[in-house]
N, C-alpha and C positions, 0 to 999 in steps of 0.2 A: 504494500500500500504506500509506503514511503517513497517508492520509485515513481508513482503516478504523477506527482507534481513536476518532477524532472522531465518526464516524458511529455507532459503537456507543454512545458516551456520549450522543449526541443521542437515539438510540432508547431507551436506558434511562431518560433523563429524561422522554421522552414516555410511557413505560409507567408511571412513577411518577405523572405528572400524571393519566393516565387512571384509575389505581388510586384516586387521591384523589377524583376525580369520581364514580366508581362507588361508592365507599364511602359517599357521601352519599345514594345511592339506597336504596330499600327492598330487602327481601330478594329478592323475585321479579324486579323490574327488574334488580337486580344479577346474578342468575343468568342472565337472558336475555342481557344485555350480555356477560358472560363467556363464555357458550356461543357466541354469534355471533362474538366475537373469536377464540376458539379454532378454530372452524370456518374462519373467514377465513384464519387463519394456516396451518392444516394441510391444507385442501382442495386447493390447487394442488399441493402436494408429493405428496399421496396420489394425485391424478389422474395426474400424470406417472409416478409409480412404477407405477401400475396399467397405464398404456399401454405402458411398457417391458416389464413382466412379461408382458403379453399378446403382445407381439412375440416375446419369447423362447420362448413356447409354440408358435409357428407354425413350420412347416418353414423352414429357413434358405434364403434366396434363392440363395445360392451353390450349395447342394446341388441345388436345382431346375434351375439353369442347367447344372450339370455333368451331370445326368442327361439333359437335353435334348440337349446336345452329344453325349454317348455314344450316344444313340438315333438321332439324325438327321444327324450329320455323319459322312460315310464315313471308315473307317479309312484312314490314309495321307494324309489331307487336310493341307494346310499351314495351321496356325493362327497368325496374326500377333498380336503384342502389343507394347507399348512396352518392357516390362521382363520379366524372368523372373517367372512367376506367383507371387504371394505370397498366402498363405492368407486374409488379411483383405480383400484387394482383388478377388481373382479366384475363379472356380469351380474345383473340382478338375479338372485336365486330365491325362490319362495320356500322358506323353511317349513311351511305347512304342507307343501306338496312333496318335499324331499327330506330324507333323513341326512343331516349334515354330519359328516365325520371329520372333526377338526383335530389335527395332530397336536397343536399347542393350545389346548383348551384352558389350561390353568397356568398361572405364573410359574416359571421354572421348567415347564415342559418344552422340549426341543421341537421346533416345527419340522426338523429334518431327521426324524427318527425312523430309520428304515425298518427296524425290528417291529416297532409299533404299527407301522403301515402294513407289514406282512401279516400281523396278527389281526388287525381290524378289517383288512381287505375290502375297502369300499368298491362298489360296482363301477363307479366312474371317479375320475380325479380331475379337478378344474384348477387351472393356474394361469398366470399371466407373466409376460416378459418382465414386468416390474418386480416379480418375485425371483424368477430364475436367471434373469439377465441373458447371457449367451449360453447356449447348451454346451456343457462340458464334453470334450471329446474322449476323456478317460475318467476313470473312477478314483483317481488319486487326489490328494489334497485334504482340505478340511471337511467337516461333516456336511456342510451345506453343499459343497461341490459333489461329494460322493452321493448324497441324496438325489440331487437333480440328475446326475448321470444315470443313477439306477432307475429313476422314474421315467425320464425322457429319452434316454439314448440306449440303455442296455437291452430293452425288449424283454426283460425277465418277467415283468408283471403287467405292464400296461402298453397299449398301442394308441397312437393318436387317431381319433375318429373325426375330429373337426378342428380346423385352425382358422382363426378369424384375425385378419390383419388388413390394414389399409396401407399399401405401399406409399411412401411419402418422399420420393426423390425430388431434388431440385437441382437441375443442371448436372445430373449424375451424382450428386452428393446425397447420401442417404441420411435424412434427418433423424432417423431412429437411433443414431449414434450420439445424439445430443445428451446433455446431463439429464438425470432422472426427473428433475422438476420441469423439464420441457417435454419429456417423453410420456408423462402420465396421461396426456391428452390422447395418445394413440398407441396403447400397448398391443402386443400380440396375445390373444387368448387361445389357450389350448384346452380341448376336452379330450381326455383319455379314457379308454374303456379297459376294464380288467380282462386280461387275455383268457384265463381259464377260471370261470366262476365256480366250477365244481371242486377245485382243489381246496 
């Protein structure tokens, strides 16, 4: 933070220097340089604002996932999740229609308990990219990473039956890589089904 005032002073000094150089040009070259400079400064901001505004105009990915669950998952099914559903991370789920199996029900319980998940065996498991981030390629690392590899990538217990996402690229840049407080608007929602319900 202490560096910001220095950077602001350097930027102001650069603007003054460019202003002096442009002032030496004729009227038309000066207008062209000023217009290009203004466009260069405002175009990225405008493009990102337009991309986010476009995203807000589409149907919310959580709503799409919630409707799919209501239409295709039978009433009374057991829906697993790591924590109680939170409106920014998960689709709307009716607890009167489904039996919610929450891994971290009480304080101190781990939301990434593979042994407990195997014991409880919910029929479906619902999660979002705000919980799992990027899908781990291997099962090494901390408990969180091992859990998500087991659930999402190993194929040992669940398979993905529905994936809800709204691609959000801007000039080839995937905006889903932005910080979490900017990604919560557009998470990827996964609905997984228990592979063998008889076991």
